[in-house]
N, C-alpha and C positions, 0 to 999 in steps of 0.2 A: 152185231158183234165187228165189222170194218168199221162204221163210223165209234165205235165201241174202243178201236184199234188206233185210232191216230189217236182218240184222246190218250189211251194210254201209255201211248208211247208218247205227245206231247208231256203228261205228267211225269211221265221216268222220265225222261229230256232236261223237264227243267228239276227235278229232282236232281237228278244227277248236273245239271250245273249247278244248282246251288250247294250242292255235296264239294264241286269241285273251286267254287269260288270261297266257302269254307274253310276246307287244304288251304288254299292261296293265304287264303288270309291266315289264316294258324300256321302256316308257313311263314308268311312273311313277321310274326309278331314271331317267333320261334329264330328267326335269323336277323330279328331287329335283338331280342334280349340277346343271342349268341352275341351279336355286335357291341354291346353294350355292355356285356360280360367281358367280353376282349380289352374293351375298353377300359372299365375300370382294373383289371390284371394291369394294362398297360399303365396306368397312373396308377396303379399301387405297386408295382414293377421300379417307376420312377420317385417314387417317394421313398421306396426302400433304397436307391441308389444313392439320391441327395441326403437320404439319412447318413449313408455309408462313409458317406464321401465327408460328412459335416465330422460325424463321430471319429475319423483316422485325420481330419486336419487338427482337429482339439486336441486329442491320444499326440498327435506330433509336436502338438505347440506345447501341450503338459511335461512331453519329454526331455521338449530341449531346454524348458525352464527348470527342469530339474536335472539338466546336464550343466548349467549354468550354476545351479545353486550349490549342484555337489561340486565345480569349479572354483566357482569362488569359496567356497566352503577349504576347499584340500591349499588354494594358495594362499588363505589367508592362516591359517593353522602351520605352512608353509611358513609364513614371514615369521607369526609367532616364535616356532621352534626356531630359526635362526635367529631372531634377540637373544633368546633364550643362552643358543648357543653361545652367540656371543659374549653376552655376560661372562657365561660359564668361563669361559678360553679367556679373559679380561681376569677375573676370581681368582683364577688357578695359575695366571701368571704372575700378581701382582702377591698373591701369597705365594707365591715362589721367589717373588725376588724379598718379600721381606724376608721371608724364611733364611736365604743366604744372607743377607743383611745382618740378623738377629743371631746364625751361628756363626758368620765372622767376627761378629763384635763379641758373642760368648769364647769363640776360639784367642781372640785377642786377651780375653779377662784371665784367659785358663796360662795361657803362652805367661805374660807377667804374672801367675799366681807360681807357677811351673818356677818363672825366673826368681823370684824370690826366692823363693821354699829351699831353691838351687843356691840361692848367693846367700840364705843363712846357714844350710847345714857347713858348706865346704869352710866356712871362713868362724863358723865357731869352732868348726875344729881346729883348725889354720889359726884363728886366735888362741885357742886355751895354747896352742907348741909352738908360736912366736911368743906369749906373752913369757911362757917358762924357758923358754930359750931366747928369746932375745929382748923379751920385756918393750914393744913397741910397742905404740899406741895405736887399739882395733879402731877406732873412728878414723887414722888417718886411710886405712885400706880401704876402706868401707864407702870411703868419702870421692877415695877415687873410682871406684864402680857405676856408682850411681850417677844418672844424668837427669833426673826427675824429683821430684819432691824426696829429702831426707829430715827424719826425722833429729833433732837439735837431740843428743844425746845431754841428761842432767849432771850425770856423776863420771864422772873419769873412771869409773870402775863398772861401768853401762856397758854390758856384752852382745845388747842389742844391734842387728846395723838401721842404717836407713832403710826402706824401701819405697822401690820404685812402682807407684802408682799413678798409671797417667789420668789425666785430665778428663777426660772422656768418661771414667769410672765412675765418674759424679756426677754426669751428665745426664740426667731423665730423656730421655724423648718418646 
């Protein structure tokens, strides 16, 4: 038993050493796996950070490009609107000037027509009264009052006085 005891102890010690050795191997493997996992996580985090940084740079560039395009479109639109504004202002001014010229011309014509009508009516009344009272010549009084074109009477009994018609009345502009 004593001899056996030594053998049993040696066997137990060998088995214990073997168990310890296997435990150390497993511990080393676990530590190695743990280190590999930590390295994998570290690398994964690095890749994620690089991807996020690259994505953010692309987003920033795209945002900057979009803002530049937007500002260019706004500047272009403003330029077009400024051109349209200038064209409209010039058109309004030209139209206003032409209308004022047209109205002034029309006023001149109206004044001429009014003056001719006024010279016809009072003179015809005056002429009737002067013909009956003095027997004067109708053409002599109308000739003195007219400064432009006069219609020459064909008869002495003609009661139509000469009309003042400006030359511009016949010009076509």
